[in-house]
C-alpha positions in Angstrom: 0.0 0.0 0.0 1.4 3.4 -1.0 1.4 5.6 2.1 0.0 9.3 1.8 2.6 10.2 4.3 5.9 11.5 2.5 9.2 9.7 3.1 10.1 12.4 5.5 7.0 12.2 7.4 7.4 8.4 7.7 10.9 8.6 9.0 10.0 11.5 11.4 7.1 9.2 12.8 9.6 6.2 13.1 12.0 8.6 15.2 8.9 9.7 17.3 8.0 6.1 17.9 11.5 5.0 18.8 13.4 7.5 20.9 16.6 6.6 22.7 15.9 4.0 25.3 17.6 1.5 27.6 18.4 -0.9 24.8 20.5 1.6 23.0 22.4 2.3 26.1 23.1 -1.3 26.6 24.4 -1.7 23.1 26.5 1.4 23.4 28.1 0.2 26.7 29.0 -3.1 25.3 30.6 -1.6 22.1 32.5 0.8 24.2 34.3 -2.0 26.0 36.7 -1.7 23.0 37.7 1.8 22.2 38.2 3.2 18.8 36.9 0.1 17.2 35.3 -0.9 13.8 31.6 -1.2 14.2 29.0 -2.5 11.6 25.4 -1.5 12.4 23.2 -3.7 10.2 19.6 -2.5 10.0 20.6 1.0 11.2 17.4 2.7 10.4 17.5 6.6 10.8 20.9 6.3 12.5 19.7 6.8 16.3 22.4 4.5 17.8 24.7 4.6 14.8 25.6 8.3 15.3 26.1 7.8 19.1 28.6 5.1 18.5 30.4 7.3 16.1 30.4 10.1 18.5 32.0 7.8 21.1 35.1 7.5 18.8 34.3 4.4 16.7 34.6 4.0 13.1 31.1 3.1 11.9 29.4 1.6 8.8 25.6 1.7 8.8 23.6 -0.5 6.5 19.9 -0.4 5.8 17.5 -1.5 3.0 15.2 1.5 3.5 16.6 4.3 1.4 14.4 6.9 2.9 15.6 6.0 6.4 19.2 6.4 5.3 18.6 9.7 3.8 17.0 10.8 7.1 20.2 9.6 8.8 22.4 11.5 6.5 20.6 14.7 7.3 21.3 14.4 10.9 24.2 16.1 12.8 27.7 14.5 12.5 26.3 12.0 10.0 29.2 12.8 7.6 31.5 10.8 10.0 29.6 7.5 9.1 29.7 5.4 6.0 26.0 4.9 5.0 25.2 1.9 2.8 21.9 1.2 1.1 21.0 -2.6 1.3 21.3 -5.8 3.4 24.3 -8.0 4.6 24.9 -8.5 1.0 26.2 -5.0 0.7 28.7 -5.3 3.6 31.8 -3.3 2.2 34.9 -5.3 1.2 38.3 -4.1 2.5 37.5 -3.7 6.2 36.9 -6.1 9.0 34.8 -5.2 11.9 35.4 -5.7 15.7 31.8 -5.6 16.5 28.5 -6.1 14.4 25.3 -5.2 15.9 21.6 -5.7 14.8 19.3 -3.7 17.1 15.6 -2.9 17.6 14.8 -6.4 16.9 16.1 -6.3 13.3 16.7 -10.0 13.5 13.1 -10.9 13.8 12.4 -8.7 10.7 14.6 -11.2 8.7 11.8 -13.8 8.8 13.0 -15.9 5.8 15.2 -18.6 7.1 17.4 -18.7 4.1 17.8 -14.9 4.3 18.6 -15.2 8.0 21.3 -17.9 7.4 22.9 -15.6 4.6 22.9 -12.7 7.1 24.7 -14.5 9.8 27.2 -15.9 7.2 27.8 -12.4 5.9 28.2 -11.0 9.5 30.7 -13.9 10.2 32.6 -13.1 7.1 32.8 -9.3 8.0 34.3 -9.8 11.5 37.8 -10.1 12.7 38.7 -13.3 14.4 37.3 -13.0 17.9 35.0 -10.3 16.7 31.5 -9.9 18.4 27.9 -10.0 17.0 25.4 -8.6 19.4 21.7 -8.5 18.6 18.3 -8.6 20.3 15.3 -10.9 19.6 12.0 -11.2 21.5 11.6 -14.4 23.5 8.6 -16.4 22.3 8.0 -17.7 25.6 7.1 -14.0 26.8 4.1 -14.0 24.3 4.6 -10.2 23.8 2.0 -10.4 20.9 -0.8 -10.7 23.4 0.0 -7.1 24.5 0.1 -5.8 20.9 -3.5 -4.8 20.8 -5.1 -1.5 19.7 -6.1 -0.9 23.3 -2.5 -1.2 24.5 -0.7 0.5 21.8 -2.8 3.5 20.5 -0.9 6.7 20.7 -0.7 10.1 18.8 2.3 11.8 17.6 2.9 15.4 16.3 5.6 15.5 13.5 8.0 18.3 13.0 5.9 19.7 10.2 2.8 19.9 12.4 1.1 16.7 11.0 -0.6 14.7 13.8 -0.8 10.9 13.3 -2.6 8.6 15.5 -1.2 5.0 15.6 -2.0 1.6 16.9 -0.9 -2.0 16.3 -2.2 -5.5 16.3 -0.5 -8.8 15.7 -1.6 -12.3 14.8 -0.5 -15.2 16.9 2.7 -16.7 15.7 2.2 -19.9 13.6 5.4 -21.8 12.9 7.3 -19.0 14.5 6.0 -16.3 12.3 3.6 -13.5 13.2 2.0 -10.7 11.2 2.5 -7.2 12.8 0.1 -4.4 11.5 0.6 -0.8 12.2 -2.3 1.4 11.7 -1.9 5.2 11.0 -4.7 7.7 10.9 -4.5 11.4 10.0 -7.3 13.8 10.6 -9.3 14.0 7.3 -7.5 11.0 5.8 -8.2 7.5 5.3 -6.7 4.9 7.7 -3.5 3.3 6.2 -1.6 0.2 7.4 2.1 -1.1 7.2 2.6 -4.8 7.8 5.7 -6.6 8.8 6.4 -10.4 9.2 8.3 -11.2 12.4 10.1 -14.4 13.2 9.9 -15.5 17.0 13.0 -17.8 17.2 13.6 -19.7 20.4 16.8 -19.4 22.3 17.6 -23.1 21.1 17.1 -22.2 17.4 19.3 -19.1 17.8 22.1 -21.1 19.4 21.9 -23.6 16.5 21.8 -21.1 13.8 24.9 -19.3 15.3 26.8 -22.4 15.6 26.2 -23.3 12.0 27.4 -19.8 11.0 30.6 -20.4 12.9 30.0 -18.2 16.0 30.7 -19.3 19.6 27.9 -18.1 21.9 28.9 -16.2 25.0 25.7 -15.1 26.6 22.1 -14.9 26.0 20.5 -12.4 28.4 16.7 -11.9 29.2 16.8 -8.1 29.9 18.6 -5.1 29.5 20.1 -5.0 33.1 21.6 -8.4 32.6 18.7 -10.5 33.9 18.6 -14.3 33.1 16.2 -15.3 30.5 12.5 -15.2 31.7 13.4 -12.6 34.4 14.0 -9.4 32.2 11.8 -7.7 29.6 11.1 -10.8 27.4 14.3 -10.5 25.4 16.9 -12.8 24.1 20.0 -10.5 23.9 22.8 -12.4 22.2 26.4 -11.8 22.4 28.4 -14.2 20.3 32.1 -14.2 18.7 33.6 -15.4 15.7 35.7 -18.3 16.3 39.5 -17.4 16.3 
């Protein structure tokens, strides 16, 4: 469905819906354990965390398949210090190996095709130095977060920088074979309602462990929350820290 919102309005809405949060702080803290490093941000979106990583002295490449999101990222302060690449893991630049690769904001779940997911992990493994880290988040299916993704729980209103007011809410199907359909509804005054859909993969901890092992990673930790909680005692997360085998 073609959105009546412009590209700039859509990226502004994304930024309004996704401000800096505890998950960004977690990723930045882990990245900063290795100063002045080479960092790959796969699925960087509009560059919220990417720019913070660069500001802390790292050399950063941000990759995203959404050209309009990248355009928004490039317009932000200090964006010129980052290499922005349009595409997926297949567009990881040659000629540089990364100390750390990240996939944040549950990007891993949006890679719902299993062949594409395997290709992504293989590409990230290839792009890392021996011993380099891969860090990403995925929602724990045992937490059944989709039960809280209802119009009643998610309805909100945002005013964009150009003055446009957008009301949003989401709903989600119950996962079948690990896949769920997430639908965001958007409504502007005087306009018809529009929707945007996304297929999400809810992989179990066991599946993530197996997929990482096949791709050549050694799993170091899987956390359940942003304060380091064990699985089942955090915010319903599976926060993965893995290393490329030396």
